[in-house]
All heavy atoms as a GROMACS GRO file, in nm:
protein
  600
    1MET      N    1   0.753  -6.508   5.595
    1MET     CA    2   0.657  -6.607   5.554
    1MET      C    3   0.642  -6.608   5.403
    1MET      O    4   0.654  -6.506   5.338
    1MET     CB    5   0.521  -6.578   5.616
    1MET     CG    6   0.503  -6.621   5.758
    1MET     SD    7   0.328  -6.641   5.793
    1MET     CE    8   0.335  -6.806   5.854
    2GLU      N    9   0.610  -6.725   5.353
    2GLU     CA   10   0.592  -6.742   5.210
    2GLU      C   11   0.455  -6.694   5.165
    2GLU      O   12   0.356  -6.710   5.236
    2GLU     CB   13   0.608  -6.891   5.176
    2GLU     CG   14   0.614  -6.916   5.029
    2GLU     CD   15   0.650  -7.060   4.998
    2GLU    OE1   16   0.736  -7.115   5.066
    2GLU    OE2   17   0.588  -7.115   4.907
    3LYS      N   18   0.451  -6.639   5.047
    3LYS     CA   19   0.324  -6.592   4.992
    3LYS      C   20   0.248  -6.709   4.930
    3LYS      O   21   0.307  -6.800   4.874
    3LYS     CB   22   0.347  -6.483   4.888
    3LYS     CG   23   0.398  -6.354   4.948
    3LYS     CD   24   0.409  -6.248   4.842
    3LYS     CE   25   0.452  -6.115   4.902
    3LYS     NZ   26   0.457  -6.009   4.801
    4GLU      N   27   0.117  -6.702   4.940
    4GLU     CA   28   0.026  -6.801   4.882
    4GLU      C   29  -0.048  -6.736   4.766
    4GLU      O   30  -0.056  -6.614   4.757
    4GLU     CB   31  -0.078  -6.846   4.986
    4GLU     CG   32  -0.020  -6.904   5.113
    4GLU     CD   33   0.032  -7.044   5.095
    4GLU    OE1   34  -0.018  -7.116   5.005
    4GLU    OE2   35   0.123  -7.082   5.168
    5ILE      N   36  -0.103  -6.819   4.679
    5ILE     CA   37  -0.191  -6.769   4.574
    5ILE      C   38  -0.330  -6.819   4.604
    5ILE      O   39  -0.351  -6.936   4.635
    5ILE     CB   40  -0.145  -6.815   4.435
    5ILE    CG1   41  -0.012  -6.748   4.401
    5ILE    CG2   42  -0.250  -6.780   4.329
    5ILE    CD1   43   0.045  -6.784   4.266
    6ALA      N   44  -0.427  -6.728   4.598
    6ALA     CA   45  -0.566  -6.763   4.624
    6ALA      C   46  -0.654  -6.704   4.513
    6ALA      O   47  -0.622  -6.600   4.456
    6ALA     CB   48  -0.612  -6.708   4.759
    7VAL      N   49  -0.762  -6.775   4.486
    7VAL     CA   50  -0.865  -6.726   4.395
    7VAL      C   51  -0.985  -6.691   4.482
    7VAL      O   52  -1.033  -6.775   4.558
    7VAL     CB   53  -0.902  -6.831   4.289
    7VAL    CG1   54  -1.014  -6.778   4.200
    7VAL    CG2   55  -0.781  -6.870   4.207
    8VAL      N   56  -1.030  -6.568   4.472
    8VAL     CA   57  -1.141  -6.520   4.553
    8VAL      C   58  -1.259  -6.489   4.459
    8VAL      O   59  -1.245  -6.408   4.367
    8VAL     CB   60  -1.102  -6.393   4.633
    8VAL    CG1   61  -1.218  -6.344   4.717
    8VAL    CG2   62  -0.978  -6.420   4.718
    9GLY      N   63  -1.371  -6.556   4.485
    9GLY     CA   64  -1.492  -6.533   4.408
    9GLY      C   65  -1.586  -6.445   4.489
    9GLY      O   66  -1.613  -6.472   4.605
   10ILE      N   67  -1.634  -6.340   4.427
   10ILE     CA   68  -1.721  -6.243   4.495
   10ILE      C   69  -1.851  -6.231   4.416
   10ILE      O   70  -1.848  -6.202   4.296
   10ILE     CB   71  -1.653  -6.104   4.502
   10ILE    CG1   72  -1.514  -6.115   4.565
   10ILE    CG2   73  -1.740  -6.004   4.576
   10ILE    CD1   74  -1.426  -5.994   4.540
   11ILE      N   75  -1.963  -6.253   4.482
   11ILE     CA   76  -2.093  -6.229   4.420
   11ILE      C   77  -2.154  -6.108   4.489
   11ILE      O   78  -2.172  -6.107   4.611
   11ILE     CB   79  -2.186  -6.351   4.433
   11ILE    CG1   80  -2.125  -6.468   4.354
   11ILE    CG2   81  -2.326  -6.317   4.380
   11ILE    CD1   82  -2.204  -6.595   4.362
   12VAL      N   83  -2.182  -6.006   4.410
   12VAL     CA   84  -2.234  -5.880   4.461
   12VAL      C   85  -2.384  -5.877   4.434
   12VAL      O   86  -2.427  -5.864   4.320
   12VAL     CB   87  -2.165  -5.760   4.394
   12VAL    CG1   88  -2.215  -5.630   4.455
   12VAL    CG2   89  -2.014  -5.771   4.405
   13GLU      N   90  -2.462  -5.893   4.541
   13GLU     CA   91  -2.607  -5.892   4.529
   13GLU      C   92  -2.666  -5.753   4.549
   13GLU      O   93  -2.774  -5.723   4.499
   13GLU     CB   94  -2.668  -5.990   4.630
   13GLU     CG   95  -2.625  -6.133   4.602
   13GLU     CD   96  -2.665  -6.230   4.710
   13GLU    OE1   97  -2.701  -6.186   4.823
   13GLU    OE2   98  -2.659  -6.351   4.684
   14ASP      N   99  -2.596  -5.668   4.623
   14ASP     CA  100  -2.639  -5.529   4.645
   14ASP      C  101  -2.546  -5.439   4.565
   14ASP      O  102  -2.434  -5.409   4.608
   14ASP     CB  103  -2.635  -5.495   4.794
   14ASP     CG  104  -2.687  -5.356   4.825
   14ASP    OD1  105  -2.707  -5.276   4.730
   14ASP    OD2  106  -2.706  -5.325   4.944
   15LEU      N  107  -2.592  -5.398   4.447
   15LEU     CA  108  -2.506  -5.322   4.357
   15LEU      C  109  -2.467  -5.186   4.412
   15LEU      O  110  -2.371  -5.124   4.364
   15LEU     CB  111  -2.574  -5.309   4.220
   15LEU     CG  112  -2.605  -5.443   4.151
   15LEU    CD1  113  -2.671  -5.418   4.016
   15LEU    CD2  114  -2.480  -5.527   4.135
   16ASN      N  115  -2.535  -5.138   4.515
   16ASN     CA  116  -2.496  -5.013   4.580
   16ASN      C  117  -2.363  -5.026   4.654
   16ASN      O  118  -2.303  -4.925   4.690
   16ASN     CB  119  -2.605  -4.968   4.678
   16ASN     CG  120  -2.733  -4.928   4.607
   16ASN    OD1  121  -2.730  -4.862   4.504
   16ASN    ND2  122  -2.846  -4.971   4.661
   17MET      N  123  -2.317  -5.148   4.677
   17MET     CA  124  -2.194  -5.173   4.750
   17MET      C  125  -2.071  -5.177   4.659
   17MET      O  126  -1.959  -5.189   4.708
   17MET     CB  127  -2.202  -5.305   4.828
   17MET     CG  128  -2.309  -5.307   4.935
   17MET     SD  129  -2.272  -5.192   5.069
   17MET     CE  130  -2.395  -5.066   5.045
   18VAL      N  131  -2.090  -5.165   4.528
   18VAL     CA  132  -1.978  -5.173   4.434
   18VAL      C  133  -1.869  -5.071   4.465
   18VAL      O  134  -1.750  -5.106   4.464
   18VAL     CB  135  -2.029  -5.162   4.288
   18VAL    CG1  136  -1.913  -5.144   4.190
   18VAL    CG2  137  -2.110  -5.287   4.253
   19PRO      N  138  -1.900  -4.944   4.494
   19PRO     CA  139  -1.791  -4.850   4.528
   19PRO      C  140  -1.710  -4.894   4.650
   19PRO      O  141  -1.587  -4.881   4.650
   19PRO     CB  142  -1.865  -4.718   4.555
   19PRO     CG  143  -1.992  -4.729   4.478
   19PRO     CD  144  -2.030  -4.874   4.486
   20GLU      N  145  -1.775  -4.949   4.752
   20GLU     CA  146  -1.703  -4.995   4.871
   20GLU      C  147  -1.613  -5.114   4.836
   20GLU      O  148  -1.500  -5.123   4.884
   20GLU     CB  149  -1.804  -5.034   4.979
   20GLU     CG  150  -1.741  -5.064   5.113
   20GLU     CD  151  -1.843  -5.086   5.224
   20GLU    OE1  152  -1.960  -5.048   5.209
   20GLU    OE2  153  -1.801  -5.143   5.326
   21ILE      N  154  -1.662  -5.203   4.752
   21ILE     CA  155  -1.581  -5.318   4.708
   21ILE      C  156  -1.462  -5.269   4.628
   21ILE      O  157  -1.348  -5.314   4.649
   21ILE     CB  158  -1.667  -5.415   4.625
   21ILE    CG1  159  -1.775  -5.477   4.713
   21ILE    CG2  160  -1.580  -5.523   4.561
   21ILE    CD1  161  -1.886  -5.544   4.637
   22ASN      N  162  -1.483  -5.175   4.538
   22ASN     CA  163  -1.373  -5.121   4.458
   22ASN      C  164  -1.268  -5.052   4.544
   22ASN      O  165  -1.148  -5.063   4.518
   22ASN     CB  166  -1.425  -5.027   4.350
   22ASN     CG  167  -1.485  -5.102   4.233
   22ASN    OD1  168  -1.446  -5.215   4.204
   22ASN    ND2  169  -1.579  -5.040   4.165
   23ASP      N  170  -1.311  -4.982   4.649
   23ASP     CA  171  -1.216  -4.920   4.742
   23ASP      C  172  -1.129  -5.026   4.808
   23ASP      O  173  -1.008  -5.009   4.823
   23ASP     CB  174  -1.289  -4.839   4.849
   23ASP     CG  175  -1.349  -4.710   4.795
   23ASP    OD1  176  -1.313  -4.670   4.682
   23ASP    OD2  177  -1.434  -4.650   4.866
   24LEU      N  178  -1.192  -5.137   4.850
   24LEU     CA  179  -1.118  -5.245   4.914
   24LEU      C  180  -1.021  -5.313   4.816
   24LEU      O  181  -0.907  -5.343   4.851
   24LEU     CB  182  -1.215  -5.347   4.974
   24LEU     CG  183  -1.157  -5.452   5.066
   24LEU    CD1  184  -1.084  -5.389   5.184
   24LEU    CD2  185  -1.267  -5.544   5.117
   25LEU      N  186  -1.066  -5.333   4.692
   25LEU     CA  187  -0.978  -5.390   4.591
   25LEU      C  188  -0.858  -5.298   4.565
   25LEU      O  189  -0.746  -5.344   4.546
   25LEU     CB  190  -1.055  -5.417   4.462
   25LEU     CG  191  -1.159  -5.528   4.470
   25LEU    CD1  192  -1.243  -5.531   4.343
   25LEU    CD2  193  -1.095  -5.664   4.495
   26SER      N  194  -0.881  -5.168   4.567
   26SER     CA  195  -0.770  -5.072   4.550
   26SER      C  196  -0.674  -5.078   4.668
   26SER      O  197  -0.553  -5.072   4.651
   26SER     CB  198  -0.824  -4.931   4.536
   26SER     OG  199  -0.895  -4.917   4.415
   27GLU      N  200  -0.729  -5.093   4.789
   27GLU     CA  201  -0.646  -5.103   4.910
   27GLU      C  202  -0.550  -5.222   4.901
   27GLU      O  203  -0.437  -5.214   4.947
   27GLU     CB  204  -0.736  -5.117   5.032
   27GLU     CG  205  -0.664  -5.130   5.164
   27GLU     CD  206  -0.760  -5.149   5.281
   27GLU    OE1  207  -0.876  -5.104   5.274
   27GLU    OE2  208  -0.716  -5.211   5.380
   28TYR      N  209  -0.597  -5.333   4.844
   28TYR     CA  210  -0.516  -5.454   4.832
   28TYR      C  211  -0.456  -5.468   4.692
   28TYR      O  212  -0.409  -5.575   4.654
   28TYR     CB  213  -0.600  -5.577   4.866
   28TYR     CG  214  -0.622  -5.594   5.014
   28TYR    CD1  215  -0.727  -5.529   5.079
   28TYR    CD2  216  -0.536  -5.671   5.091
   28TYR    CE1  217  -0.747  -5.542   5.215
   28TYR    CE2  218  -0.555  -5.685   5.227
   28TYR     CZ  219  -0.661  -5.620   5.288
   28TYR     OH  220  -0.678  -5.634   5.424
   29GLY      N  221  -0.455  -5.360   4.616
   29GLY     CA  222  -0.410  -5.363   4.477
   29GLY      C  223  -0.271  -5.421   4.454
   29GLY      O  224  -0.248  -5.488   4.354
   30ASN      N  225  -0.178  -5.397   4.545
   30ASN     CA  226  -0.042  -5.449   4.528
   30ASN      C  227  -0.035  -5.600   4.541
   30ASN      O  228   0.062  -5.661   4.497
   30ASN     CB  229   0.053  -5.385   4.629
   30ASN     CG  230   0.078  -5.239   4.598
   30ASN    OD1  231   0.065  -5.194   4.484
   30ASN    ND2  232   0.113  -5.162   4.700
   31SER      N  233  -0.136  -5.661   4.600
   31SER     CA  234  -0.140  -5.806   4.619
   31SER      C  235  -0.222  -5.877   4.511
   31SER      O  236  -0.221  -5.999   4.503
   31SER     CB  237  -0.200  -5.839   4.756
   31SER     OG  238  -0.128  -5.777   4.859
   32ILE      N  239  -0.293  -5.801   4.430
   32ILE     CA  240  -0.382  -5.860   4.330
   32ILE      C  241  -0.306  -5.882   4.199
   32ILE      O  242  -0.252  -5.789   4.141
   32ILE     CB  243  -0.506  -5.770   4.308
   32ILE    CG1  244  -0.590  -5.768   4.437
   32ILE    CG2  245  -0.589  -5.819   4.190
   32ILE    CD1  246  -0.707  -5.672   4.434
   33LEU      N  247  -0.307  -6.009   4.154
   33LEU     CA  248  -0.242  -6.043   4.028
   33LEU      C  249  -0.334  -6.016   3.910
   33LEU      O  250  -0.288  -5.980   3.801
   33LEU     CB  251  -0.201  -6.190   4.027
   33LEU     CG  252  -0.098  -6.233   4.130
   33LEU    CD1  253  -0.074  -6.384   4.122
   33LEU    CD2  254   0.032  -6.158   4.110
   34GLY      N  255  -0.463  -6.036   3.930
   34GLY     CA  256  -0.559  -6.014   3.823
   34GLY      C  257  -0.701  -6.014   3.876
   34GLY      O  258  -0.728  -6.068   3.983
   35ARG      N  259  -0.789  -5.956   3.798
   35ARG     CA  260  -0.929  -5.948   3.840
   35ARG      C  261  -1.016  -5.942   3.716
   35ARG      O  262  -0.978  -5.886   3.615
   35ARG     CB  263  -0.946  -5.828   3.932
   35ARG     CG  264  -1.039  -5.724   3.889
   35ARG     CD  265  -1.034  -5.605   3.982
   35ARG     NE  266  -1.163  -5.540   3.980
   35ARG     CZ  267  -1.190  -5.424   4.031
   35ARG    NH1  268  -1.095  -5.356   4.093
   35ARG    NH2  269  -1.308  -5.373   4.026
   36MET      N  270  -1.134  -6.006   3.728
   36MET     CA  271  -1.229  -6.006   3.618
   36MET      C  272  -1.368  -5.984   3.676
   36MET      O  273  -1.405  -6.046   3.776
   36MET     CB  274  -1.226  -6.140   3.544
   36MET     CG  275  -1.327  -6.150   3.432
   36MET     SD  276  -1.320  -6.306   3.340
   36MET     CE  277  -1.355  -6.423   3.468
   37GLY      N  278  -1.442  -5.894   3.618
   37GLY     CA  279  -1.578  -5.868   3.662
   37GLY      C  280  -1.678  -5.900   3.552
   37GLY      O  281  -1.655  -5.869   3.435
   38LEU      N  282  -1.786  -5.967   3.591
   38LEU     CA  283  -1.890  -6.004   3.496
   38LEU      C  284  -2.026  -5.960   3.548
   38LEU      O  285  -2.067  -6.004   3.655
   38LEU     CB  286  -1.894  -6.156   3.476
   38LEU     CG  287  -1.767  -6.221   3.424
   38LEU    CD1  288  -1.775  -6.372   3.438
   38LEU    CD2  289  -1.747  -6.183   3.279
   39PRO      N  290  -2.096  -5.876   3.475
   39PRO     CA  291  -2.232  -5.841   3.516
   39PRO      C  292  -2.328  -5.953   3.476
   39PRO      O  293  -2.312  -6.014   3.371
   39PRO     CB  294  -2.261  -5.713   3.438
   39PRO     CG  295  -2.178  -5.725   3.315
   39PRO     CD  296  -2.053  -5.800   3.357
   40CYS      N  297  -2.422  -5.980   3.561
   40CYS     CA  298  -2.528  -6.078   3.531
   40CYS      C  299  -2.660  -6.002   3.544
   40CYS      O  300  -2.724  -6.003   3.649
   40CYS     CB  301  -2.519  -6.196   3.627
   40CYS     SG  302  -2.632  -6.329   3.585
   41HIS      N  303  -2.696  -5.933   3.436
   41HIS     CA  304  -2.810  -5.841   3.439
   41HIS      C  305  -2.942  -5.909   3.472
   41HIS      O  306  -3.023  -5.854   3.546
   41HIS     CB  307  -2.821  -5.766   3.306
   41HIS     CG  308  -2.700  -5.686   3.273
   41HIS    ND1  309  -2.661  -5.574   3.344
   41HIS    CD2  310  -2.605  -5.703   3.176
   41HIS    CE1  311  -2.550  -5.525   3.293
   41HIS    NE2  312  -2.514  -5.601   3.192
   42GLU      N  313  -2.963  -6.029   3.420
   42GLU     CA  314  -3.092  -6.095   3.443
   42GLU      C  315  -3.113  -6.135   3.589
   42GLU      O  316  -3.226  -6.151   3.633
   42GLU     CB  317  -3.110  -6.218   3.352
   42GLU     CG  318  -3.006  -6.326   3.362
   42GLU     CD  319  -2.885  -6.303   3.273
   42GLU    OE1  320  -2.880  -6.207   3.195
   42GLU    OE2  321  -2.791  -6.383   3.284
   43LYS      N  322  -3.005  -6.147   3.667
   43LYS     CA  323  -3.017  -6.178   3.809
   43LYS      C  324  -2.987  -6.057   3.897
   43LYS      O  325  -2.987  -6.066   4.019
   43LYS     CB  326  -2.924  -6.293   3.847
   43LYS     CG  327  -2.964  -6.424   3.780
   43LYS     CD  328  -2.884  -6.538   3.835
   43LYS     CE  329  -2.917  -6.663   3.760
   43LYS     NZ  330  -2.985  -6.760   3.839
   44SER      N  331  -2.953  -5.945   3.836
   44SER     CA  332  -2.918  -5.821   3.906
   44SER      C  333  -2.804  -5.841   4.005
   44SER      O  334  -2.808  -5.794   4.119
   44SER     CB  335  -3.041  -5.763   3.978
   44SER     OG  336  -3.138  -5.726   3.884
   45ILE      N  337  -2.699  -5.914   3.960
   45ILE     CA  338  -2.579  -5.933   4.042
   45ILE      C  339  -2.456  -5.906   3.956
   45ILE      O  340  -2.465  -5.902   3.833
   45ILE     CB  341  -2.569  -6.076   4.102
   45ILE    CG1  342  -2.560  -6.182   3.991
   45ILE    CG2  343  -2.685  -6.104   4.195
   45ILE    CD1  344  -2.529  -6.321   4.040
   46ASN      N  345  -2.345  -5.888   4.022
   46ASN     CA  346  -2.214  -5.882   3.958
   46ASN      C  347  -2.129  -5.993   4.015
   46ASN      O  348  -2.138  -6.023   4.135
   46ASN     CB  349  -2.144  -5.748   3.981
   46ASN     CG  350  -2.204  -5.636   3.899
   46ASN    OD1  351  -2.277  -5.659   3.804
   46ASN    ND2  352  -2.174  -5.514   3.938
   47ILE      N  353  -2.046  -6.053   3.932
   47ILE     CA  354  -1.955  -6.159   3.975
   47ILE      C  355  -1.814  -6.109   3.950
   47ILE      O  356  -1.780  -6.066   3.839
   47ILE     CB  357  -1.980  -6.289   3.895
   47ILE    CG1  358  -2.125  -6.333   3.911
   47ILE    CG2  359  -1.883  -6.398   3.940
   47ILE    CD1  360  -2.172  -6.429   3.806
   48ILE      N  361  -1.732  -6.114   4.054
   48ILE     CA  362  -1.594  -6.067   4.045
   48ILE      C  363  -1.503  -6.182   4.087
   48ILE      O  364  -1.524  -6.244   4.192
   48ILE     CB  365  -1.568  -5.945   4.135
   48ILE    CG1  366  -1.665  -5.832   4.104
   48ILE    CG2  367  -1.423  -5.898   4.122
   48ILE    CD1  368  -1.665  -5.719   4.205
   49THR      N  369  -1.402  -6.210   4.005
   49THR     CA  370  -1.300  -6.309   4.040
   49THR      C  371  -1.168  -6.235   4.056
   49THR      O  372  -1.130  -6.156   3.970
   49THR     CB  373  -1.286  -6.414   3.928
   49THR    OG1  374  -1.414  -6.472   3.904
   49THR    CG2  375  -1.188  -6.522   3.968
   50VAL      N  376  -1.101  -6.260   4.169
   50VAL     CA  377  -0.975  -6.192   4.199
   50VAL      C  378  -0.870  -6.298   4.231
   50VAL      O  379  -0.896  -6.391   4.309
   50VAL     CB  380  -0.991  -6.098   4.321
   50VAL    CG1  381  -0.861  -6.025   4.349
   50VAL    CG2  382  -1.103  -5.999   4.297
   51VAL      N  383  -0.752  -6.286   4.170
   51VAL     CA  384  -0.640  -6.373   4.202
   51VAL      C  385  -0.542  -6.291   4.285
   51VAL      O  386  -0.498  -6.183   4.243
   51VAL     CB  387  -0.571  -6.428   4.075
   51VAL    CG1  388  -0.453  -6.516   4.112
   51VAL    CG2  389  -0.671  -6.503   3.990
   52VAL      N  390  -0.511  -6.343   4.405
   52VAL     CA  391  -0.430  -6.269   4.502
   52VAL      C  392  -0.305  -6.350   4.534
   52VAL      O  393  -0.312  -6.471   4.550
   52VAL     CB  394  -0.511  -6.247   4.633
   52VAL    CG1  395  -0.429  -6.168   4.734
   52VAL    CG2  396  -0.641  -6.177   4.603
   53GLU      N  397  -0.191  -6.282   4.544
   53GLU     CA  398  -0.067  -6.345   4.592
   53GLU      C  399  -0.020  -6.266   4.714
   53GLU      O  400   0.020  -6.150   4.702
   53GLU     CB  401   0.041  -6.346   4.485
   53GLU     CG  402   0.168  -6.415   4.534
   53GLU     CD  403   0.275  -6.424   4.427
   53GLU    OE1  404   0.277  -6.338   4.336
   53GLU    OE2  405   0.359  -6.514   4.436
   54GLU      N  406  -0.027  -6.330   4.829
   54GLU     CA  407   0.006  -6.262   4.955
   54GLU      C  408   0.021  -6.365   5.066
   54GLU      O  409  -0.012  -6.482   5.047
   54GLU     CB  410  -0.104  -6.160   4.988
   54GLU     CG  411  -0.073  -6.063   5.097
   54GLU     CD  412   0.057  -5.989   5.081
   54GLU    OE1  413   0.062  -5.885   5.014
   54GLU    OE2  414   0.157  -6.037   5.140
   55ARG      N  415   0.068  -6.322   5.181
   55ARG     CA  416   0.073  -6.411   5.298
   55ARG      C  417  -0.069  -6.451   5.336
   55ARG      O  418  -0.164  -6.374   5.318
   55ARG     CB  419   0.143  -6.342   5.415
   55ARG     CG  420   0.290  -6.312   5.387
   55ARG     CD  421   0.362  -6.252   5.508
   55ARG     NE  422   0.283  -6.171   5.597
   55ARG     CZ  423   0.259  -6.040   5.582
   55ARG    NH1  424   0.310  -5.974   5.481
   55ARG    NH2  425   0.186  -5.976   5.671
   56GLU      N  426  -0.084  -6.570   5.390
   56GLU     CA  427  -0.216  -6.624   5.420
   56GLU      C  428  -0.297  -6.534   5.512
   56GLU      O  429  -0.417  -6.515   5.490
   56GLU     CB  430  -0.202  -6.764   5.482
   56GLU     CG  431  -0.332  -6.838   5.490
   56GLU     CD  432  -0.315  -6.982   5.529
   56GLU    OE1  433  -0.208  -7.039   5.510
   56GLU    OE2  434  -0.413  -7.038   5.581
   57GLU      N  435  -0.234  -6.474   5.612
   57GLU     CA  436  -0.308  -6.389   5.704
   57GLU      C  437  -0.358  -6.260   5.638
   57GLU      O  438  -0.462  -6.206   5.674
   57GLU     CB  439  -0.228  -6.359   5.831
   57GLU     CG  440  -0.099  -6.282   5.810
   57GLU     CD  441   0.024  -6.370   5.785
   57GLU    OE1  442   0.010  -6.491   5.760
   57GLU    OE2  443   0.134  -6.315   5.788
   58VAL      N  444  -0.285  -6.211   5.539
   58VAL     CA  445  -0.328  -6.092   5.465
   58VAL      C  446  -0.448  -6.127   5.377
   58VAL      O  447  -0.546  -6.052   5.370
   58VAL     CB  448  -0.213  -6.033   5.382
   58VAL    CG1  449  -0.260  -5.917   5.296
   58VAL    CG2  450  -0.099  -5.988   5.474
   59ILE      N  451  -0.442  -6.244   5.312
   59ILE     CA  452  -0.555  -6.289   5.230
   59ILE      C  453  -0.678  -6.308   5.318
   59ILE      O  454  -0.789  -6.268   5.281
   59ILE     CB  455  -0.520  -6.418   5.154
   59ILE    CG1  456  -0.407  -6.392   5.054
   59ILE    CG2  457  -0.643  -6.475   5.083
   59ILE    CD1  458  -0.350  -6.517   4.990
   60ALA      N  459  -0.659  -6.368   5.435
   60ALA     CA  460  -0.771  -6.390   5.527
   60ALA      C  461  -0.834  -6.257   5.569
   60ALA      O  462  -0.956  -6.244   5.577
   60ALA     CB  463  -0.725  -6.469   5.649
   61ALA      N  464  -0.752  -6.156   5.595
   61ALA     CA  465  -0.804  -6.024   5.634
   61ALA      C  466  -0.880  -5.961   5.518
   61ALA      O  467  -0.987  -5.900   5.538
   61ALA     CB  468  -0.689  -5.933   5.677
   62PHE      N  469  -0.830  -5.976   5.396
   62PHE     CA  470  -0.897  -5.926   5.277
   62PHE      C  471  -1.035  -5.990   5.262
   62PHE      O  472  -1.136  -5.921   5.244
   62PHE     CB  473  -0.809  -5.955   5.155
   62PHE     CG  474  -0.870  -5.925   5.021
   62PHE    CD1  475  -0.913  -5.798   4.988
   62PHE    CD2  476  -0.882  -6.025   4.926
   62PHE    CE1  477  -0.968  -5.770   4.864
   62PHE    CE2  478  -0.937  -5.999   4.802
   62PHE     CZ  479  -0.980  -5.872   4.770
   63ILE      N  480  -1.041  -6.122   5.276
   63ILE     CA  481  -1.167  -6.194   5.265
   63ILE      C  482  -1.264  -6.152   5.375
   63ILE      O  483  -1.383  -6.130   5.351
   63ILE     CB  484  -1.142  -6.346   5.268
   63ILE    CG1  485  -1.067  -6.388   5.141
   63ILE    CG2  486  -1.272  -6.424   5.283
   63ILE    CD1  487  -1.010  -6.527   5.146
   64GLU      N  488  -1.213  -6.139   5.496
   64GLU     CA  489  -1.298  -6.098   5.610
   64GLU      C  490  -1.359  -5.960   5.585
   64GLU      O  491  -1.477  -5.937   5.613
   64GLU     CB  492  -1.215  -6.099   5.738
   64GLU     CG  493  -1.295  -6.074   5.863
   64GLU     CD  494  -1.210  -6.085   5.988
   64GLU    OE1  495  -1.131  -6.180   5.998
   64GLU    OE2  496  -1.223  -5.997   6.074
   65LYS      N  497  -1.280  -5.868   5.533
   65LYS     CA  498  -1.331  -5.733   5.504
   65LYS      C  499  -1.438  -5.739   5.395
   65LYS      O  500  -1.540  -5.669   5.403
   65LYS     CB  501  -1.218  -5.640   5.463
   65LYS     CG  502  -1.129  -5.600   5.578
   65LYS     CD  503  -1.016  -5.511   5.532
   65LYS     CE  504  -0.923  -5.475   5.647
   65LYS     NZ  505  -0.812  -5.388   5.603
   66LEU      N  506  -1.415  -5.821   5.292
   66LEU     CA  507  -1.516  -5.836   5.187
   66LEU      C  508  -1.646  -5.893   5.243
   66LEU      O  509  -1.755  -5.846   5.211
   66LEU     CB  510  -1.465  -5.929   5.076
   66LEU     CG  511  -1.366  -5.871   4.977
   66LEU    CD1  512  -1.305  -5.982   4.893
   66LEU    CD2  513  -1.433  -5.768   4.888
   67GLN      N  514  -1.635  -5.994   5.330
   67GLN     CA  515  -1.752  -6.058   5.388
   67GLN      C  516  -1.831  -5.965   5.478
   67GLN      O  517  -1.951  -5.986   5.499
   67GLN     CB  518  -1.713  -6.184   5.465
   67GLN     CG  519  -1.667  -6.296   5.374
   67GLN     CD  520  -1.612  -6.414   5.449
   67GLN    OE1  521  -1.554  -6.400   5.557
   67GLN    NE2  522  -1.628  -6.533   5.392
   68SER      N  523  -1.766  -5.863   5.529
   68SER     CA  524  -1.836  -5.769   5.617
   68SER      C  525  -1.923  -5.669   5.541
   68SER      O  526  -2.002  -5.598   5.601
   68SER     CB  527  -1.735  -5.694   5.705
   68SER     OG  528  -1.663  -5.599   5.629
   69ILE      N  529  -1.909  -5.667   5.409
   69ILE     CA  530  -1.988  -5.574   5.328
   69ILE      C  531  -2.125  -5.636   5.302
   69ILE      O  532  -2.136  -5.750   5.256
   69ILE     CB  533  -1.915  -5.544   5.194
   69ILE    CG1  534  -1.779  -5.480   5.220
   69ILE    CG2  535  -2.002  -5.453   5.107
   69ILE    CD1  536  -1.693  -5.464   5.096
   70LYS      N  537  -2.228  -5.559   5.331
   70LYS     CA  538  -2.367  -5.605   5.312
   70LYS      C  539  -2.392  -5.638   5.164
   70LYS      O  540  -2.352  -5.566   5.074
   70LYS     CB  541  -2.461  -5.494   5.357
   70LYS     CG  542  -2.608  -5.522   5.337
   70LYS     CD  543  -2.691  -5.401   5.377
   70LYS     CE  544  -2.810  -5.388   5.288
   70LYS     NZ  545  -2.810  -5.294   5.185
   71GLY      N  546  -2.458  -5.752   5.141
   71GLY     CA  547  -2.496  -5.790   5.006
   71GLY      C  548  -2.386  -5.852   4.924
   71GLY      O  549  -2.394  -5.856   4.802
   72VAL      N  550  -2.280  -5.901   4.992
   72VAL     CA  551  -2.166  -5.962   4.923
   72VAL      C  552  -2.145  -6.103   4.976
   72VAL      O  553  -2.143  -6.125   5.097
   72VAL     CB  554  -2.037  -5.876   4.945
   72VAL    CG1  555  -1.916  -5.945   4.887
   72VAL    CG2  556  -2.055  -5.738   4.885
   73ASP      N  557  -2.131  -6.198   4.884
   73ASP     CA  558  -2.101  -6.337   4.919
   73ASP      C  559  -1.962  -6.368   4.865
   73ASP      O  560  -1.932  -6.338   4.749
   73ASP     CB  561  -2.206  -6.432   4.858
   73ASP     CG  562  -2.190  -6.574   4.903
   73ASP    OD1  563  -2.134  -6.598   5.012
   73ASP    OD2  564  -2.233  -6.664   4.828
   74VAL      N  565  -1.876  -6.427   4.950
   74VAL     CA  566  -1.736  -6.448   4.914
   74VAL      C  567  -1.698  -6.594   4.938
   74VAL      O  568  -1.730  -6.651   5.042
   74VAL     CB  569  -1.642  -6.357   4.998
   74VAL    CG1  570  -1.497  -6.376   4.958
   74VAL    CG2  571  -1.684  -6.212   4.987
   75LYS      N  572  -1.626  -6.651   4.842
   75LYS     CA  573  -1.567  -6.784   4.855
   75LYS      C  574  -1.424  -6.775   4.807
   75LYS      O  575  -1.393  -6.701   4.714
   75LYS     CB  576  -1.642  -6.888   4.772
   75LYS     CG  577  -1.788  -6.902   4.804
   75LYS     CD  578  -1.808  -6.973   4.934
   75LYS     CE  579  -1.957  -7.000   4.954
   75LYS     NZ  580  -2.010  -6.955   5.077
   76ALA      N  581  -1.335  -6.852   4.871
   76ALA     CA  582  -1.194  -6.847   4.831
   76ALA      C  583  -1.136  -6.988   4.826
   76ALA      O  584  -1.179  -7.077   4.900
   76ALA     CB  585  -1.114  -6.762   4.928
   77GLY      N  586  -1.039  -7.004   4.739
   77GLY     CA  587  -0.965  -7.129   4.729
   77GLY      C  588  -0.817  -7.100   4.724
   77GLY      O  589  -0.774  -7.006   4.659
   78PHE      N  590  -0.740  -7.180   4.798
   78PHE     CA  591  -0.594  -7.163   4.800
   78PHE      C  592  -0.528  -7.274   4.721
   78PHE      O  593  -0.574  -7.384   4.715
   78PHE     CB  594  -0.543  -7.170   4.945
   78PHE     CG  595  -0.578  -7.050   5.026
   78PHE    CD1  596  -0.702  -7.039   5.089
   78PHE    CD2  597  -0.490  -6.946   5.043
   78PHE    CE1  598  -0.736  -6.930   5.165
   78PHE    CE2  599  -0.522  -6.835   5.118
   78PHE     CZ  600  -0.646  -6.827   5.179
   0.00000   0.00000   0.00000
């Protein structure tokens, strides 16, 4: 199957979940082309943008795992 490129936007509302998110990003590290994190101190959130190149089902599994983390909102575009 052909690989797709997706942009995944992650809003972290529960900052205690950052280590779990980082573990997941490390797990999918070989598929990640780039990542940028921005703290938004006045709203007590972190915003992470990840660009992924992988088969669609792998990207979907990555997004599903992110969405299962408490206090995390995820949106993706292909």
